[in-house]
C-alpha positions in Angstrom: 27.9 -1.4 21.2 24.3 -0.9 20.2 22.3 2.0 21.6 19.4 1.2 23.9 16.0 1.5 22.2 14.7 3.2 25.4 17.2 6.0 25.0 16.9 6.4 21.3 13.0 6.4 21.1 12.6 9.9 22.8 15.4 11.2 20.6 13.7 9.9 17.4 10.3 11.2 18.4 11.8 14.6 18.8 13.8 14.3 15.6 10.8 13.2 13.5 8.9 16.2 14.7 11.7 18.5 13.6 11.4 20.2 10.2 15.1 19.9 9.6 15.1 16.1 9.9 11.9 15.7 7.9 13.5 17.8 5.1 16.4 15.3 5.1 14.3 12.9 2.9 10.7 13.7 2.2 8.0 11.0 2.0 7.9 11.6 -1.8 11.7 11.0 -2.0 11.4 7.8 0.1 8.7 6.5 -2.2 10.7 7.4 -5.3 13.7 5.5 -3.8 11.5 2.5 -3.1 10.3 2.4 -6.7 13.9 2.7 -7.9 15.0 -0.3 -5.8 11.9 -2.3 -6.9 12.6 -1.6 -10.5 16.3 -2.7 -10.2 15.1 -6.1 -8.9 13.7 -6.9 -12.3 10.5 -6.6 -14.4 7.2 -8.4 -14.1 6.2 -7.2 -10.6 3.6 -4.5 -10.1 2.7 -2.5 -6.9 0.0 -4.2 -4.9 -1.7 -1.9 -2.4 -0.5 1.4 -0.8 3.1 2.1 0.1 3.5 2.5 3.8 5.9 5.1 5.3 6.9 6.1 8.8 9.7 6.3 11.3 11.4 3.8 13.7 13.9 4.1 16.5 16.6 1.5 16.9 15.1 -1.8 18.0 11.5 -0.8 17.2 9.2 -2.9 14.9 6.1 -2.1 12.9 3.6 -4.6 11.6 1.1 -4.7 8.7 -1.3 -7.3 7.5 -1.8 -7.9 3.8 -4.1 -10.3 1.8 -2.4 -12.4 -0.9 -4.0 -14.1 -3.9 -3.6 -17.7 -4.9 -1.2 -18.4 -7.7 0.8 -15.2 -7.2 4.4 -14.4 -6.3 5.2 -11.4 -4.2 8.1 -9.1 -3.4 8.3 -7.2 -0.1 10.6 -4.3 -0.5 11.7 -1.6 2.1 14.1 1.3 2.0 15.4 3.4 4.8 16.4 7.1 5.1 19.8 8.5 5.4 20.1 7.7 9.2 19.1 4.1 8.7 21.9 1.5 8.8 20.2 -1.9 9.0 16.5 -2.8 8.5 15.3 -6.3 9.0 12.2 -7.6 7.1 10.2 -10.7 8.1 6.9 -12.1 6.6 4.7 -14.5 8.6 1.8 -16.7 7.5 0.2 -17.5 10.9 3.1 -18.6 13.1 5.3 -19.6 10.2 8.1 -17.4 9.0 7.7 -17.7 5.2 10.1 -15.0 3.9 12.8 -12.7 5.4 15.8 -10.5 4.8 18.0 -10.3 7.8 21.1 -9.1 6.1 22.9 -5.9 7.2 21.2 -3.7 4.6 19.0 -0.6 4.6 17.0 -1.9 1.6 15.7 -5.4 2.6 13.8 -7.5 0.1 11.9 -10.8 0.6 10.0 -13.1 -1.8 7.0 -15.4 -1.3 4.7 -17.4 -3.7 1.4 -18.8 -2.5 -1.0 -21.2 -4.2 -3.9 -20.3 -1.9 -5.6 -17.1 -0.8 -4.1 -16.1 2.5 -3.0 -13.2 4.6 0.5 -12.4 5.9 2.0 -10.2 8.5 4.9 -8.0 7.4 7.3 -7.0 10.2 9.9 -4.3 9.7 12.5 -3.8 12.5 15.1 -1.0 12.8 18.0 -3.2 13.7 20.6 -0.4 13.6 20.2 3.3 13.1 17.0 5.4 13.2 14.8 7.4 11.0 12.3 7.1 8.2 11.3 4.2 5.9 9.0 3.2 3.1 7.8 -0.3 2.4 5.8 -1.7 -0.5 4.3 -5.0 -1.7 4.7 -6.0 -5.4 2.9 -8.9 -7.1 3.5 -11.0 -10.2 1.1 -13.4 -11.8 -2.2 -14.4 -10.2 -5.6 -15.7 -11.2 -6.7 -12.4 -12.7 -4.0 -12.4 -15.4 -5.2 -13.1 -18.9 -2.0 -15.1 -19.6 1.0 -16.2 -17.5 4.0 -13.9 -17.6 6.8 -15.1 -19.8 10.1 -15.8 -18.1 13.0 -13.5 -18.9 16.0 -14.8 -20.7 18.0 -15.1 -17.5 15.1 -16.9 -15.8 14.8 -19.3 -18.7 18.5 -20.1 -18.5 18.2 -20.9 -14.7 15.1 -23.0 -15.3 17.0 -25.0 -18.0 19.9 -25.5 -15.5 17.4 -26.7 -12.9 15.9 -29.2 -15.3 19.3 -30.5 -16.2 20.2 -30.9 -12.5 16.9 -32.6 -11.7 17.5 -35.1 -14.5 20.9 -35.9 -13.2 20.4 -36.1 -9.4 16.6 -36.8 -9.2 15.9 -39.3 -12.0 12.5 -41.0 -11.9 10.8 -37.9 -10.6 8.2 -35.5 -12.0 7.7 -31.8 -11.1 5.0 -31.2 -8.4 4.3 -27.7 -9.8 5.9 -25.3 -12.1 9.5 -24.4 -10.9 10.3 -20.7 -10.1 13.2 -18.6 -11.0 14.4 -15.1 -9.9 17.1 -13.2 -8.2 18.1 -13.2 -4.6 20.4 -10.8 -2.7 22.5 -11.7 0.3 20.3 -13.0 3.2 17.1 -12.8 1.1 14.7 -15.7 1.1 12.2 -17.1 -1.4 9.4 -19.5 -0.3 7.0 -21.6 -2.2 4.2 -23.9 -1.0 4.1 -27.5 -2.2 1.2 -29.9 -1.7 2.3 -33.4 -0.5 0.5 -36.7 -0.9 0.5 -39.4 1.7 3.3 -42.0 1.5 4.9 -40.2 -1.4 8.5 -39.1 -1.5 9.8 -35.8 -2.8 13.1 -34.0 -3.7 13.5 -30.3 -3.4 16.2 -28.7 -5.6 17.7 -25.3 -6.1 20.5 -24.0 -8.4 22.3 -20.8 -8.3 23.9 -18.7 -11.1 26.8 -16.2 -11.3 27.5 -14.5 -8.0 25.8 -17.1 -5.9 28.2 -18.7 -3.3 26.0 -20.5 -0.8 22.3 -21.2 -0.5 20.3 -22.9 2.2 17.2 -25.0 1.5 14.7 -25.9 4.2 11.4 -27.8 4.1 8.7 -27.2 6.8 5.4 -28.8 7.5 3.1 -27.2 10.1 5.9 -24.9 11.1 8.3 -27.8 11.8 11.4 -28.3 9.6 11.4 -31.8 8.3 14.3 -31.7 5.8 17.1 -29.3 4.9 20.4 -28.9 3.2 22.8 -26.5 5.0 26.0 -27.9 3.4 27.9 -25.1 1.8 27.2 -24.8 -1.9 25.0 -23.2 -4.5 23.0 -26.3 -5.4 21.1 -27.5 -2.3 19.0 -30.7 -2.3 16.6 -31.9 0.3 14.5 -35.1 0.4 11.4 -36.1 2.4 8.8 -38.8 2.3 5.4 -37.6 3.6 3.6 -39.9 6.0 0.4 -38.0 5.4 -1.1 -35.5 3.0 0.1 -32.0 3.9 1.3 -28.7 2.6 5.0 -28.0 2.8 6.8 -24.6 2.8 10.0 -24.8 0.9 12.3 -21.9 1.8 15.5 -20.9 -0.1 17.9 -18.5 1.6 20.9 -16.8 0.0 23.5 -17.5 2.7 26.5 -16.0 0.8 26.8 -14.0 -2.4 23.8 -13.1 -4.5 22.4 -13.6 -7.9 19.9 -15.7 -10.1 18.3 -18.9 -8.8 15.8 -21.5 -9.7 13.8 -23.7 -7.3 11.7 -26.8 -7.9 9.9 -29.7 -6.1 9.8 -33.2 -7.6 7.8 -36.3 -6.7 9.2 -39.8 -7.1 7.2 -41.9 -9.5 5.6 -45.0 -8.0 7.2 -48.2 -9.2 5.9 -51.8 -9.0 8.0 -54.4 -7.3 10.3 -56.3 -9.7 9.3 -59.6 -8.2 5.9 -59.4 -6.4 5.5 -61.7 -3.5 2.3 -63.2 -2.1 0.7 -61.6 0.9 1.4 -64.0 3.8 3.5 -66.2 1.6 2.3 -69.6 0.2 1.5 -71.1 3.7 -2.0 -71.2 5.2 -1.2 -71.6 8.9 -2.1 -69.3 11.7 0.8 -66.9 11.2 0.3 -66.6 7.4 -3.5 -66.0 7.8 -2.8 -63.4 10.6 -0.4 -61.5 8.3 -3.1 -61.4 5.6 -5.6 -60.0 8.1 -3.1 -57.3 9.2 -2.3 -56.4 5.6 -6.0 -56.1 4.8 -6.4 -53.8 7.8 -3.2 -51.7 7.8 -1.5 -52.4 4.5 -2.9 -49.5 2.5 -3.3 -51.9 -0.5 0.5 -51.9 -0.9 2.2 -54.8 -2.7 4.4 -57.3 -0.9 8.1 -56.7 -1.7 9.6 -59.3 0.5 9.0 -62.9 1.3 7.6 -63.8 4.7 10.5 -63.9 7.1 9.8 -66.6 9.7 11.3 -67.7 13.0 10.7 -69.4 16.3 11.8 -67.6 19.5 11.7 -67.9 23.3 11.2 -65.0 25.7 13.8 -62.3 25.2 15.4 -64.0 22.2 15.9 -61.9 19.0 16.3 -62.6 15.3 17.4 -60.3 12.4 16.6 -60.3 8.7 18.1 -58.3 5.9 15.9 -56.4 3.5 16.6 -53.9 0.7 14.7 -50.7 1.0 14.9 -47.8 -1.5 14.9 -44.0 -1.0 11.9 -42.5 -2.7 9.5 -45.2 -1.4 7.5 -45.7 1.8 6.8 -49.0 3.4 4.4 -50.8 5.7 5.7 -53.7 7.8 3.5 -56.3 9.5 4.5 -59.0 11.9 2.5 -61.6 13.8 3.1 -64.5 16.1 1.3 -67.7 17.0 -1.3 -67.7 19.9 1.5 -68.3 22.4 3.2 -65.1 21.5 2.1 -62.3 23.9 4.5 -59.5 23.0 6.3 -59.1 19.7 8.6 -56.1 19.2 10.1 -54.9 15.8 12.9 -52.5 15.0 14.3 -51.2 11.7 18.0 -50.6 11.6 20.3 -49.2 9.0 23.1 -51.3 7.5 25.4 -50.2 10.3 23.1 -51.4 13.0 21.7 -47.9 14.0 18.1 -48.1 15.0 15.8 -46.0 12.8 12.4 -46.9 14.1 10.8 -49.3 16.5 7.4 -50.6 17.7 7.6 -51.9 21.3 3.9 -51.9 22.1 2.8 -54.9 24.3 0.9 -57.1 21.9 1.4 -60.2 19.8 1.5 -58.4 16.4 3.1 -55.3 14.8 2.0 -53.0 12.0 4.4 -50.1 11.2 4.6 -47.4 8.5 8.1 -46.1 7.9 8.4 -42.6 9.4 10.5 -41.1 8.1 10.7 -43.2 4.9 14.1 -44.4 3.9 16.7 -41.7 3.2 19.0 -44.1 1.4 18.8 -47.1 -0.9 20.4 -50.3 0.4 20.5 -52.9 3.1 18.2 -52.4 6.1 17.8 -54.8 9.1 14.6 -56.0 10.6 15.1 -57.1 14.2 12.3 -59.1 15.9 12.3 -59.6 19.6 10.1 -62.0 21.6 9.4 -59.7 24.6 6.9 -62.1 26.2 5.7 -65.5 25.2 7.2 -68.0 22.8 6.6 -69.6 19.4 6.5 -69.0 15.7 6.3 -65.6 14.0 6.4 -64.1 10.6 7.2 -60.6 9.3 6.6 -59.2 5.8 7.3 -55.8 4.0 4.9 -54.0 1.7 5.3 -50.9 -0.6 3.7 -48.9 -3.4 
């Protein structure tokens, strides 16, 4: 059973004022231990700013704010004294948790790379035990460097493994930015920021080396996780199609084991439709012309990848059409009815009939962007319902 922080705090305050406890591990000894831990993590990182030291009771937390430079990777390293059993380290950018080490260790380590000047808040919590600590920030790379740091032999091997994996499971993609490689201990996390373009699809991949048992990959936009891979394994893959331009935080966590890793983000190349269709089809009636108007207004200059699906329905009747959609692409769908159609509804279903998205606004036309964009390639179903009114309608699908 854990001791109450309220009971421990007075004891720690007295202990930290006692020369016998202070002699247990001096500030200089703590800083030396911090440097030893940092050096064992690998070369290429240099101290950034002043080392912070202090004391914590069980359950207590201390916070520091630090400025980070664009194009730089950082290590956050902490060590505890002899009475410290478990320290937790978390790093926040605004409200977003971007790096952490919540494992049962007295020497937590977290990693974070940023492509923009920013500030972060470091939070160190005494989860179990009490006593002194030291915490430091270490930087690698950055705009002030004359030349980029060369990857170590081990990092080059992991980057080659990542490239081979990307070629096998993410064909037809290009790297969004230079992939990263390093080493993660149990419960450590490494985060990168990736710019996303509107209506583009992405794959996020990681590979683990010797000693790695299970890694978790999560992708967040504006603090909300939009894709993840939590299936047990050391090669997590996540995919997401961005409905708008944004910046994603890609976080890799060592869930079991520990060792070398590589992490990358890849964007699917745009592909033209194999057999382009005409916007609105070959007809020139009211429905065809209305589809062309809707495409000009909402179609984002996307090409038609389906014929015009047509039908004639009475109130509350439905009609379905099969269409093949592909993972890695986003779509716009427009539908329009004749003047007697007062309310036309449209749903997208997967091949098994499960509804993925719907537009049930009360109007005689529909324009819909896939959100999220298809997660699999294959048969999808468009279901059109005449919610009010009657008459002819048409529906057409467009993509990049």
